[in-house]
C-alpha positions in Angstrom: -5.7 8.5 -24.7 -6.1 11.8 -26.6 -5.4 11.8 -30.3 -2.4 13.7 -31.7 -4.8 16.1 -33.4 -6.5 16.9 -30.1 -3.1 17.5 -28.4 -2.0 19.8 -31.2 -5.2 21.8 -31.0 -5.0 22.0 -27.2 -1.5 23.2 -27.4 -2.2 25.8 -30.1 -5.3 27.2 -28.2 -3.6 27.3 -24.8 -0.1 28.6 -25.7 0.6 32.3 -25.0 0.8 34.8 -27.8 1.3 38.5 -28.4 0.2 40.6 -31.3 2.6 41.6 -34.0 3.8 45.2 -33.9 1.2 47.5 -35.6 -1.4 44.7 -35.8 -4.7 46.1 -37.0 -6.5 43.3 -35.3 -4.9 44.3 -31.9 -6.2 47.8 -32.6 -9.6 46.5 -33.3 -9.9 44.4 -30.2 -8.4 47.1 -28.0 -10.8 49.7 -29.3 -13.6 47.5 -28.0 -12.1 47.6 -24.5 -11.1 44.0 -24.5 -7.8 42.1 -23.8 -5.8 44.9 -22.3 -2.9 42.6 -21.3 0.2 42.0 -23.3 0.0 38.2 -23.6 -3.1 36.0 -24.4 -4.0 32.5 -25.3 -5.4 31.9 -28.7 -8.6 30.7 -27.1 -9.0 34.0 -25.2 -8.6 36.0 -28.5 -11.0 33.9 -30.5 -13.6 33.9 -27.7 -13.3 37.7 -27.3 -13.7 38.2 -31.1 -16.8 35.9 -31.1 -18.4 37.9 -28.2 -17.7 41.2 -29.9 -19.1 40.1 -33.2 -22.2 38.5 -31.7 -22.9 41.5 -29.3 -22.5 44.0 -32.1 -24.7 41.9 -34.5 -22.0 41.2 -37.1 -23.3 37.8 -38.2 -25.6 36.5 -40.9 -29.2 36.0 -39.7 -29.4 33.0 -42.1 -26.2 31.4 -40.9 -25.0 32.5 -37.4 -21.6 30.9 -38.0 -21.0 33.3 -40.9 -19.6 36.7 -39.7 -19.9 40.0 -41.5 -17.0 42.3 -40.7 -17.4 46.0 -39.8 -15.1 48.2 -41.8 -12.3 48.3 -39.1 -12.2 44.5 -38.8 -12.3 44.1 -42.5 -9.2 46.3 -42.8 -7.6 44.2 -40.1 -8.4 40.8 -41.5 -8.4 41.7 -45.2 -11.9 40.0 -45.6 -15.4 41.4 -45.6 -16.9 38.2 -44.2 -15.8 34.8 -43.0 -17.1 31.5 -41.7 -16.3 30.7 -38.0 -14.0 27.9 -39.2 -11.7 30.4 -40.8 -11.3 32.7 -37.8 -8.4 30.8 -36.2 -6.2 31.0 -39.3 -7.1 34.7 -39.8 -6.1 35.5 -36.2 -2.9 33.5 -36.2 -1.5 35.8 -38.9 -1.5 38.6 -36.4 0.2 36.7 -33.6 3.7 35.7 -32.4 4.0 32.8 -30.0 5.7 33.8 -26.7 5.3 30.7 -24.6 4.4 27.3 -26.1 2.3 25.2 -23.8 4.5 22.4 -22.5 2.5 19.2 -22.6 5.2 17.0 -21.0 4.1 16.0 -17.5 0.5 16.9 -18.1 -2.3 14.4 -18.5 -2.3 15.2 -22.2 1.4 14.9 -22.6 1.5 11.3 -21.3 
């Protein structure tokens, strides 16, 4: 049986979100041609950012889990660099939940 923490993480990552009005993070992601829909899961947004940052080489060569922000992402997140563990909290500040994943009736909801 899955733990409560696992269920909470699963629900958070798979619920639908939209960007807050005038979100600089939305502008940053859109400028890269990614995520052109209105609603996304948190997982989709995190994965897209990871791909953009890796593809553009915005990570430390000494620690690939440590990301170095280009200027437009730094303006969006308010940080010049961050560890991968911090990304979820930074992204959630730009989002509004629109459809919480209902776990009832699923294998995870028991």
